[in-house]
Jmol script that loads the backbone (N, CA, C; Angstrom):
load data "model"
ATOM      1  N   MET A   1     104.080 107.647  75.740  1.00  0.00           N
ATOM      2  CA  MET A   1     104.939 108.507  75.613  1.00  0.00           C
ATOM      3  C   MET A   1     105.567 108.913  77.172  1.00  0.00           C
ATOM      4  N   THR A   2     107.094 109.037  77.199  1.00  0.00           N
ATOM      5  CA  THR A   2     107.941 109.290  78.365  1.00  0.00           C
ATOM      6  C   THR A   2     107.938 110.881  78.346  1.00  0.00           C
ATOM      7  N   HIS A   3     107.982 111.444  79.506  1.00  0.00           N
ATOM      8  CA  HIS A   3     108.165 112.729  79.572  1.00  0.00           C
ATOM      9  C   HIS A   3     109.622 113.140  80.235  1.00  0.00           C
ATOM     10  N   LYS A   4     110.244 113.926  79.546  1.00  0.00           N
ATOM     11  CA  LYS A   4     111.567 114.243  79.729  1.00  0.00           C
ATOM     12  C   LYS A   4     111.987 114.212  81.339  1.00  0.00           C
ATOM     13  N   TYR A   5     111.004 114.701  82.161  1.00  0.00           N
ATOM     14  CA  TYR A   5     111.237 114.916  83.713  1.00  0.00           C
ATOM     15  C   TYR A   5     110.631 113.766  84.254  1.00  0.00           C
ATOM     16  N   SER A   6     110.159 112.441  83.530  1.00  0.00           N
ATOM     17  CA  SER A   6     109.876 111.200  84.113  1.00  0.00           C
ATOM     18  C   SER A   6     110.774 110.359  85.102  1.00  0.00           C
ATOM     19  N   LEU A   7     110.264 109.642  85.950  1.00  0.00           N
ATOM     20  CA  LEU A   7     111.353 109.066  86.875  1.00  0.00           C
ATOM     21  C   LEU A   7     111.412 107.535  86.067  1.00  0.00           C
ATOM     22  N   PRO A   8     112.608 107.110  86.072  1.00  0.00           N
ATOM     23  CA  PRO A   8     112.703 105.866  85.433  1.00  0.00           C
ATOM     24  C   PRO A   8     112.046 104.785  86.168  1.00  0.00           C
ATOM     25  N   GLU A   9     111.715 103.793  85.447  1.00  0.00           N
ATOM     26  CA  GLU A   9     111.091 102.799  86.348  1.00  0.00           C
ATOM     27  C   GLU A   9     111.869 101.853  86.545  1.00  0.00           C
ATOM     28  N   ALA A  10     111.536 101.304  88.111  1.00  0.00           N
ATOM     29  CA  ALA A  10     112.745 100.279  88.544  1.00  0.00           C
ATOM     30  C   ALA A  10     112.690  99.345  87.833  1.00  0.00           C
ATOM     31  N   ASP A  11     114.044  98.421  88.136  1.00  0.00           N
ATOM     32  CA  ASP A  11     114.299  97.079  87.332  1.00  0.00           C
ATOM     33  C   ASP A  11     113.255  96.267  87.557  1.00  0.00           C
ATOM     34  N   ALA A  12     112.897  95.994  88.591  1.00  0.00           N
ATOM     35  CA  ALA A  12     111.758  94.871  88.882  1.00  0.00           C
ATOM     36  C   ALA A  12     110.440  95.104  88.134  1.00  0.00           C
ATOM     37  N   VAL A  13     110.202  96.540  87.760  1.00  0.00           N
ATOM     38  CA  VAL A  13     108.788  96.731  86.773  1.00  0.00           C
ATOM     39  C   VAL A  13     109.351  96.326  85.299  1.00  0.00           C
ATOM     40  N   GLN A  14     110.314  96.712  85.065  1.00  0.00           N
ATOM     41  CA  GLN A  14     111.088  96.248  83.704  1.00  0.00           C
ATOM     42  C   GLN A  14     111.078  94.821  83.377  1.00  0.00           C
ATOM     43  N   THR A  15     111.372  94.134  84.419  1.00  0.00           N
ATOM     44  CA  THR A  15     111.629  92.749  84.113  1.00  0.00           C
ATOM     45  C   THR A  15     110.586  91.907  84.738  1.00  0.00           C
ATOM     46  N   GLY A  16     109.358  92.347  85.576  1.00  0.00           N
ATOM     47  CA  GLY A  16     108.588  92.040  86.307  1.00  0.00           C
ATOM     48  C   GLY A  16     107.186  90.710  85.314  1.00  0.00           C
ATOM     49  N   ALA A  17     106.547  90.026  86.020  1.00  0.00           N
ATOM     50  CA  ALA A  17     105.524  89.439  85.211  1.00  0.00           C
ATOM     51  C   ALA A  17     104.335  90.502  84.641  1.00  0.00           C
ATOM     52  N   GLU A  18     103.955  90.156  83.753  1.00  0.00           N
ATOM     53  CA  GLU A  18     102.632  90.857  83.188  1.00  0.00           C
ATOM     54  C   GLU A  18     101.594  90.531  83.467  1.00  0.00           C
ATOM     55  N   ASP A  19     101.452  89.619  84.684  1.00  0.00           N
ATOM     56  CA  ASP A  19     100.204  89.019  85.128  1.00  0.00           C
ATOM     57  C   ASP A  19      99.334  90.010  86.194  1.00  0.00           C
ATOM     58  N   GLY A  20      99.638  91.151  86.278  1.00  0.00           N
ATOM     59  CA  GLY A  20      98.916  92.033  87.329  1.00  0.00           C
ATOM     60  C   GLY A  20      99.517  91.992  88.765  1.00  0.00           C
ATOM     61  N   SER A  21     100.598  91.188  89.094  1.00  0.00           N
ATOM     62  CA  SER A  21     100.745  91.143  89.887  1.00  0.00           C
ATOM     63  C   SER A  21     101.965  92.113  90.547  1.00  0.00           C
ATOM     64  N   ILE A  22     102.223  93.290  89.631  1.00  0.00           N
ATOM     65  CA  ILE A  22     103.015  94.340  89.681  1.00  0.00           C
ATOM     66  C   ILE A  22     101.937  95.548  89.191  1.00  0.00           C
ATOM     67  N   LEU A  23     101.726  96.612  90.124  1.00  0.00           N
ATOM     68  CA  LEU A  23     100.897  97.669  89.558  1.00  0.00           C
ATOM     69  C   LEU A  23     101.455  99.005  89.848  1.00  0.00           C
ATOM     70  N   GLU A  24     101.288 100.070  88.896  1.00  0.00           N
ATOM     71  CA  GLU A  24     101.531 101.267  89.158  1.00  0.00           C
ATOM     72  C   GLU A  24     100.145 101.597  90.066  1.00  0.00           C
ATOM     73  N   LEU A  25     100.577 102.184  91.291  1.00  0.00           N
ATOM     74  CA  LEU A  25      99.622 102.751  92.208  1.00  0.00           C
ATOM     75  C   LEU A  25      99.188 104.227  92.105  1.00  0.00           C
ATOM     76  N   ALA A  26     100.149 105.109  91.884  1.00  0.00           N
ATOM     77  CA  ALA A  26      99.842 106.427  91.475  1.00  0.00           C
ATOM     78  C   ALA A  26     101.206 107.216  90.753  1.00  0.00           C
ATOM     79  N   ARG A  27     100.698 108.176  89.977  1.00  0.00           N
ATOM     80  CA  ARG A  27     101.211 108.903  89.139  1.00  0.00           C
ATOM     81  C   ARG A  27     101.202 110.249  89.531  1.00  0.00           C
ATOM     82  N   ILE A  28     102.119 111.338  90.037  1.00  0.00           N
ATOM     83  CA  ILE A  28     102.031 112.488  90.505  1.00  0.00           C
ATOM     84  C   ILE A  28     103.117 113.813  89.695  1.00  0.00           C
ATOM     85  N   TRP A  29     102.570 114.784  89.235  1.00  0.00           N
ATOM     86  CA  TRP A  29     103.368 115.477  88.704  1.00  0.00           C
ATOM     87  C   TRP A  29     103.219 116.847  89.491  1.00  0.00           C
ATOM     88  N   ALA A  30     104.159 117.624  89.869  1.00  0.00           N
ATOM     89  CA  ALA A  30     104.140 119.020  90.289  1.00  0.00           C
ATOM     90  C   ALA A  30     104.025 119.882  89.412  1.00  0.00           C
ATOM     91  N   THR A  31     103.130 120.604  89.349  1.00  0.00           N
ATOM     92  CA  THR A  31     102.770 121.947  88.298  1.00  0.00           C
ATOM     93  C   THR A  31     102.867 123.226  89.076  1.00  0.00           C
ATOM     94  N   PRO A  32     102.802 124.443  88.239  1.00  0.00           N
ATOM     95  CA  PRO A  32     102.934 125.792  89.190  1.00  0.00           C
ATOM     96  C   PRO A  32     101.243 125.931  90.020  1.00  0.00           C
ATOM     97  N   GLU A  33     100.088 124.989  89.245  1.00  0.00           N
ATOM     98  CA  GLU A  33      98.801 125.226  90.038  1.00  0.00           C
ATOM     99  C   GLU A  33      98.804 124.379  91.127  1.00  0.00           C
ATOM    100  N   GLY A  34      99.760 123.213  91.190  1.00  0.00           N
ATOM    101  CA  GLY A  34      99.554 122.278  92.236  1.00  0.00           C
ATOM    102  C   GLY A  34      99.605 120.898  91.627  1.00  0.00           C
ATOM    103  N   PRO A  35      99.637 119.810  92.428  1.00  0.00           N
ATOM    104  CA  PRO A  35      99.768 118.418  91.998  1.00  0.00           C
ATOM    105  C   PRO A  35      98.759 118.021  90.954  1.00  0.00           C
ATOM    106  N   LEU A  36      99.265 117.190  90.016  1.00  0.00           N
ATOM    107  CA  LEU A  36      98.460 116.366  89.059  1.00  0.00           C
ATOM    108  C   LEU A  36      98.856 115.127  89.681  1.00  0.00           C
ATOM    109  N   ILE A  37      97.501 114.493  90.033  1.00  0.00           N
ATOM    110  CA  ILE A  37      97.754 113.161  90.504  1.00  0.00           C
ATOM    111  C   ILE A  37      96.693 112.117  90.134  1.00  0.00           C
ATOM    112  N   MET A  38      97.072 110.973  89.751  1.00  0.00           N
ATOM    113  CA  MET A  38      96.207 110.047  89.117  1.00  0.00           C
ATOM    114  C   MET A  38      96.483 108.647  89.984  1.00  0.00           C
ATOM    115  N   VAL A  39      95.588 108.001  90.434  1.00  0.00           N
ATOM    116  CA  VAL A  39      95.706 107.124  91.544  1.00  0.00           C
ATOM    117  C   VAL A  39      94.857 105.517  91.005  1.00  0.00           C
ATOM    118  N   ARG A  40      95.211 104.398  91.425  1.00  0.00           N
ATOM    119  CA  ARG A  40      94.735 103.186  91.383  1.00  0.00           C
ATOM    120  C   ARG A  40      94.324 102.584  92.702  1.00  0.00           C
ATOM    121  N   PRO A  41      93.157 102.542  93.022  1.00  0.00           N
ATOM    122  CA  PRO A  41      93.229 101.820  94.562  1.00  0.00           C
ATOM    123  C   PRO A  41      93.036 100.563  94.101  1.00  0.00           C
ATOM    124  N   ALA A  42      94.262  99.994  94.252  1.00  0.00           N
ATOM    125  CA  ALA A  42      94.451  98.457  93.889  1.00  0.00           C
ATOM    126  C   ALA A  42      94.390  97.506  95.240  1.00  0.00           C
ATOM    127  N   TYR A  43      94.535  98.059  96.394  1.00  0.00           N
ATOM    128  CA  TYR A  43      94.204  97.391  97.812  1.00  0.00           C
ATOM    129  C   TYR A  43      92.736  97.409  98.166  1.00  0.00           C
ATOM    130  N   ASP A  44      92.333  96.184  98.410  1.00  0.00           N
ATOM    131  CA  ASP A  44      90.787  96.074  98.967  1.00  0.00           C
ATOM    132  C   ASP A  44      91.072  97.090 100.042  1.00  0.00           C
ATOM    133  N   GLU A  45      91.834  96.793 100.979  1.00  0.00           N
ATOM    134  CA  GLU A  45      91.778  97.522 102.293  1.00  0.00           C
ATOM    135  C   GLU A  45      92.595  98.859 102.200  1.00  0.00           C
ATOM    136  N   PRO A  46      91.758  99.992 102.367  1.00  0.00           N
ATOM    137  CA  PRO A  46      92.458 101.457 102.485  1.00  0.00           C
ATOM    138  C   PRO A  46      93.684 101.387 103.116  1.00  0.00           C
ATOM    139  N   ARG A  47      93.539 100.426 104.362  1.00  0.00           N
ATOM    140  CA  ARG A  47      94.599 100.770 105.468  1.00  0.00           C
ATOM    141  C   ARG A  47      96.238 100.123 104.696  1.00  0.00           C
ATOM    142  N   ALA A  48      95.982  99.320 103.855  1.00  0.00           N
ATOM    143  CA  ALA A  48      97.271  98.906 102.989  1.00  0.00           C
ATOM    144  C   ALA A  48      97.698 100.042 102.190  1.00  0.00           C
ATOM    145  N   MET A  49      97.057 100.837 101.739  1.00  0.00           N
ATOM    146  CA  MET A  49      97.535 101.901 100.963  1.00  0.00           C
ATOM    147  C   MET A  49      97.785 102.941 101.892  1.00  0.00           C
ATOM    148  N   GLY A  50      97.414 103.075 103.191  1.00  0.00           N
ATOM    149  CA  GLY A  50      97.880 103.901 104.186  1.00  0.00           C
ATOM    150  C   GLY A  50      99.762 103.635 104.596  1.00  0.00           C
ATOM    151  N   GLN A  51      99.661 102.177 104.645  1.00  0.00           N
ATOM    152  CA  GLN A  51     101.244 101.879 104.838  1.00  0.00           C
ATOM    153  C   GLN A  51     101.953 102.019 103.823  1.00  0.00           C
ATOM    154  N   VAL A  52     101.370 101.960 102.392  1.00  0.00           N
ATOM    155  CA  VAL A  52     102.139 102.378 101.257  1.00  0.00           C
ATOM    156  C   VAL A  52     102.691 103.876 101.523  1.00  0.00           C
ATOM    157  N   MET A  53     101.657 104.589 101.799  1.00  0.00           N
ATOM    158  CA  MET A  53     102.033 106.179 101.810  1.00  0.00           C
ATOM    159  C   MET A  53     103.250 106.264 103.039  1.00  0.00           C
ATOM    160  N   ALA A  54     103.149 105.568 104.022  1.00  0.00           N
ATOM    161  CA  ALA A  54     103.804 105.701 105.089  1.00  0.00           C
ATOM    162  C   ALA A  54     105.400 105.472 104.616  1.00  0.00           C
ATOM    163  N   GLU A  55     105.504 104.327 103.880  1.00  0.00           N
ATOM    164  CA  GLU A  55     106.667 104.146 103.168  1.00  0.00           C
ATOM    165  C   GLU A  55     107.143 105.017 102.043  1.00  0.00           C
ATOM    166  N   LEU A  56     106.391 105.734 101.333  1.00  0.00           N
ATOM    167  CA  LEU A  56     106.327 106.684 100.684  1.00  0.00           C
ATOM    168  C   LEU A  56     106.991 107.953 101.547  1.00  0.00           C
ATOM    169  N   CYS A  57     106.500 108.110 102.421  1.00  0.00           N
ATOM    170  CA  CYS A  57     107.048 109.371 103.121  1.00  0.00           C
ATOM    171  C   CYS A  57     108.508 109.149 103.616  1.00  0.00           C
ATOM    172  N   TRP A  58     108.729 107.992 104.108  1.00  0.00           N
ATOM    173  CA  TRP A  58     109.904 107.675 104.795  1.00  0.00           C
ATOM    174  C   TRP A  58     110.913 107.814 103.642  1.00  0.00           C
ATOM    175  N   ASN A  59     110.872 107.286 102.349  1.00  0.00           N
ATOM    176  CA  ASN A  59     111.770 107.506 101.003  1.00  0.00           C
ATOM    177  C   ASN A  59     111.902 108.922 100.742  1.00  0.00           C
ATOM    178  N   PHE A  60     110.758 109.775 101.189  1.00  0.00           N
ATOM    179  CA  PHE A  60     111.012 111.425 100.916  1.00  0.00           C
ATOM    180  C   PHE A  60     111.804 111.464 101.823  1.00  0.00           C
ATOM    181  N   ALA A  61     111.623 111.405 102.880  1.00  0.00           N
ATOM    182  CA  ALA A  61     112.385 111.996 104.070  1.00  0.00           C
ATOM    183  C   ALA A  61     113.812 111.479 103.870  1.00  0.00           C
ATOM    184  N   GLU A  62     114.069 110.428 103.730  1.00  0.00           N
ATOM    185  CA  GLU A  62     115.619 109.799 103.162  1.00  0.00           C
ATOM    186  C   GLU A  62     116.118 110.548 102.086  1.00  0.00           C
ATOM    187  N   ALA A  63     115.254 110.559 100.987  1.00  0.00           N
ATOM    188  CA  ALA A  63     115.741 111.809  99.859  1.00  0.00           C
ATOM    189  C   ALA A  63     116.283 113.145 100.216  1.00  0.00           C
ATOM    190  N   TYR A  64     115.459 113.891 101.258  1.00  0.00           N
ATOM    191  CA  TYR A  64     115.722 114.923 101.667  1.00  0.00           C
ATOM    192  C   TYR A  64     117.031 115.112 102.512  1.00  0.00           C
ATOM    193  N   SER A  65     117.169 114.016 103.349  1.00  0.00           N
ATOM    194  CA  SER A  65     118.227 113.487 104.315  1.00  0.00           C
ATOM    195  C   SER A  65     119.579 113.600 103.472  1.00  0.00           C
ATOM    196  N   GLN A  66     119.778 112.570 102.414  1.00  0.00           N
ATOM    197  CA  GLN A  66     120.607 112.366 101.310  1.00  0.00           C
ATOM    198  C   GLN A  66     121.203 113.866 100.861  1.00  0.00           C
ATOM    199  N   GLU A  67     119.958 114.767 100.429  1.00  0.00           N
ATOM    200  CA  GLU A  67     120.382 115.886 100.050  1.00  0.00           C
ATOM    201  C   GLU A  67     120.926 116.943 100.710  1.00  0.00           C
ATOM    202  N   GLY A  68     121.021 116.893 102.183  1.00  0.00           N
ATOM    203  CA  GLY A  68     121.662 117.574 103.067  1.00  0.00           C
ATOM    204  C   GLY A  68     121.083 118.794 103.564  1.00  0.00           C
ATOM    205  N   LYS A  69     119.641 118.795 103.057  1.00  0.00           N
ATOM    206  CA  LYS A  69     119.102 119.746 103.167  1.00  0.00           C
ATOM    207  C   LYS A  69     118.246 119.852 104.834  1.00  0.00           C
ATOM    208  N   MET A  70     118.278 118.627 105.327  1.00  0.00           N
ATOM    209  CA  MET A  70     117.607 118.403 106.801  1.00  0.00           C
ATOM    210  C   MET A  70     118.235 117.150 107.225  1.00  0.00           C
ATOM    211  N   SER A  71     117.674 116.701 108.421  1.00  0.00           N
ATOM    212  CA  SER A  71     117.738 115.141 108.873  1.00  0.00           C
ATOM    213  C   SER A  71     116.556 114.347 108.253  1.00  0.00           C
ATOM    214  N   HIS A  72     116.979 112.987 108.573  1.00  0.00           N
ATOM    215  CA  HIS A  72     115.661 112.230 108.070  1.00  0.00           C
ATOM    216  C   HIS A  72     114.457 112.455 109.327  1.00  0.00           C
ATOM    217  N   ALA A  73     114.802 112.690 110.609  1.00  0.00           N
ATOM    218  CA  ALA A  73     113.667 113.038 111.345  1.00  0.00           C
ATOM    219  C   ALA A  73     113.096 114.297 111.202  1.00  0.00           C
ATOM    220  N   GLU A  74     113.999 115.388 110.898  1.00  0.00           N
ATOM    221  CA  GLU A  74     113.235 116.726 110.618  1.00  0.00           C
ATOM    222  C   GLU A  74     112.521 116.736 109.256  1.00  0.00           C
ATOM    223  N   ALA A  75     112.843 115.920 108.264  1.00  0.00           N
ATOM    224  CA  ALA A  75     111.849 115.624 107.434  1.00  0.00           C
ATOM    225  C   ALA A  75     110.694 115.129 107.327  1.00  0.00           C
ATOM    226  N   LEU A  76     110.814 114.040 108.230  1.00  0.00           N
ATOM    227  CA  LEU A  76     109.467 113.264 108.869  1.00  0.00           C
ATOM    228  C   LEU A  76     108.738 114.108 109.390  1.00  0.00           C
ATOM    229  N   ALA A  77     109.092 115.064 110.100  1.00  0.00           N
ATOM    230  CA  ALA A  77     108.206 116.056 111.068  1.00  0.00           C
ATOM    231  C   ALA A  77     107.495 117.131 110.112  1.00  0.00           C
ATOM    232  N   ALA A  78     108.200 117.275 108.899  1.00  0.00           N
ATOM    233  CA  ALA A  78     107.900 118.373 108.023  1.00  0.00           C
ATOM    234  C   ALA A  78     106.664 117.609 107.085  1.00  0.00           C
ATOM    235  N   LEU A  79     107.029 116.471 106.722  1.00  0.00           N
ATOM    236  CA  LEU A  79     106.031 115.783 106.023  1.00  0.00           C
ATOM    237  C   LEU A  79     105.024 115.300 106.723  1.00  0.00           C
ATOM    238  N   ARG A  80     105.016 115.104 107.957  1.00  0.00           N
ATOM    239  CA  ARG A  80     103.564 114.856 108.960  1.00  0.00           C
ATOM    240  C   ARG A  80     103.079 116.112 108.893  1.00  0.00           C
ATOM    241  N   GLN A  81     103.348 117.459 109.036  1.00  0.00           N
ATOM    242  CA  GLN A  81     102.727 118.801 109.249  1.00  0.00           C
ATOM    243  C   GLN A  81     102.222 118.824 107.691  1.00  0.00           C
ATOM    244  N   GLY A  82     102.863 118.756 106.616  1.00  0.00           N
ATOM    245  CA  GLY A  82     102.307 118.945 105.483  1.00  0.00           C
ATOM    246  C   GLY A  82     101.144 117.915 105.327  1.00  0.00           C
ATOM    247  N   TRP A  83     100.936 116.862 105.801  1.00  0.00           N
ATOM    248  CA  TRP A  83      99.973 115.938 105.854  1.00  0.00           C
ATOM    249  C   TRP A  83      98.828 116.515 106.562  1.00  0.00           C
ATOM    250  N   VAL A  84      98.840 117.035 107.858  1.00  0.00           N
ATOM    251  CA  VAL A  84      97.827 117.716 108.324  1.00  0.00           C
ATOM    252  C   VAL A  84      97.315 118.983 107.389  1.00  0.00           C
ATOM    253  N   GLU A  85      98.061 119.884 107.075  1.00  0.00           N
ATOM    254  CA  GLU A  85      97.759 120.985 106.191  1.00  0.00           C
ATOM    255  C   GLU A  85      97.075 120.434 105.061  1.00  0.00           C
ATOM    256  N   GLY A  86      97.358 119.387 104.502  1.00  0.00           N
ATOM    257  CA  GLY A  86      96.925 119.075 103.447  1.00  0.00           C
ATOM    258  C   GLY A  86      95.147 118.163 103.822  1.00  0.00           C
ATOM    259  N   GLN A  87      95.249 117.698 104.720  1.00  0.00           N
ATOM    260  CA  GLN A  87      93.980 117.218 105.066  1.00  0.00           C
ATOM    261  C   GLN A  87      92.780 118.153 105.359  1.00  0.00           C
ATOM    262  N   ALA A  88      93.456 119.193 105.975  1.00  0.00           N
ATOM    263  CA  ALA A  88      92.740 120.746 106.233  1.00  0.00           C
ATOM    264  C   ALA A  88      92.176 121.087 105.157  1.00  0.00           C
ATOM    265  N   ASN A  89      93.116 121.309 104.073  1.00  0.00           N
ATOM    266  CA  ASN A  89      92.624 121.871 102.826  1.00  0.00           C
ATOM    267  C   ASN A  89      91.713 120.908 101.899  1.00  0.00           C
ATOM    268  N   GLY A  90      91.702 119.793 102.120  1.00  0.00           N
ATOM    269  CA  GLY A  90      90.858 118.932 101.406  1.00  0.00           C
ATOM    270  C   GLY A  90      89.534 118.883 102.153  1.00  0.00           C
ATOM    271  N   ASP A  91      89.504 118.829 103.609  1.00  0.00           N
ATOM    272  CA  ASP A  91      88.148 119.008 103.912  1.00  0.00           C
ATOM    273  C   ASP A  91      87.565 120.345 103.688  1.00  0.00           C
ATOM    274  N   ALA A  92      88.008 121.501 103.711  1.00  0.00           N
ATOM    275  CA  ALA A  92      87.849 122.901 103.411  1.00  0.00           C
ATOM    276  C   ALA A  92      87.187 122.629 102.047  1.00  0.00           C
ATOM    277  N   ALA A  93      87.628 122.142 101.340  1.00  0.00           N
ATOM    278  CA  ALA A  93      87.214 122.048  99.716  1.00  0.00           C
ATOM    279  C   ALA A  93      86.231 121.308  99.591  1.00  0.00           C
ATOM    280  N   GLN A  94      85.993 120.274 100.335  1.00  0.00           N
ATOM    281  CA  GLN A  94      84.939 119.317 100.341  1.00  0.00           C
ATOM    282  C   GLN A  94      83.606 119.856 100.877  1.00  0.00           C
ATOM    283  N   LYS A  95      83.803 120.703 102.031  1.00  0.00           N
ATOM    284  CA  LYS A  95      82.587 121.584 102.454  1.00  0.00           C
ATOM    285  C   LYS A  95      82.121 122.540 101.489  1.00  0.00           C
ATOM    286  N   GLN A  96      82.961 123.183 100.933  1.00  0.00           N
ATOM    287  CA  GLN A  96      82.884 124.257  99.937  1.00  0.00           C
ATOM    288  C   GLN A  96      81.886 123.638  98.650  1.00  0.00           C
ATOM    289  N   ARG A  97      82.462 122.586  98.445  1.00  0.00           N
ATOM    290  CA  ARG A  97      81.842 121.715  97.247  1.00  0.00           C
ATOM    291  C   ARG A  97      80.306 121.548  97.714  1.00  0.00           C
ATOM    292  N   ASN A  98      79.967 121.052  98.956  1.00  0.00           N
ATOM    293  CA  ASN A  98      78.837 120.721  99.456  1.00  0.00           C
ATOM    294  C   ASN A  98      77.974 121.797  99.835  1.00  0.00           C
ATOM    295  N   GLY A  99      78.499 122.839  99.794  1.00  0.00           N
ATOM    296  CA  GLY A  99      77.681 124.288 100.084  1.00  0.00           C
ATOM    297  C   GLY A  99      77.837 124.421 101.657  1.00  0.00           C
ATOM    298  N   GLN A 100      78.623 123.911 102.530  1.00  0.00           N
ATOM    299  CA  GLN A 100      78.662 124.228 103.755  1.00  0.00           C
ATOM    300  C   GLN A 100      79.221 125.644 104.211  1.00  0.00           C
TER     301      GLN A 100
END
end "model"
wireframe off; spacefill off
backbone 0.3
color backbone group
């Protein structure tokens, strides 16, 4: 089922091979309670996923820039700061789960 707020699939996905060479890596939904995230660790090396996430941030920065909200550089800086804050939140949640 496709949700009315879903993003369209890229043409390459629509016409690509069905042999597993094209994989969806993540699906993220923004909700009032926070993001709903489903991921597939498709790369053997986590560093490769880090490179994909860097490209994702670059694309988000470009989208903000195209909307005229800020420059690409300002958006990248804000995304980097959000990364640091998100990591700190995750670390705090993990400590709480571990009873520390």
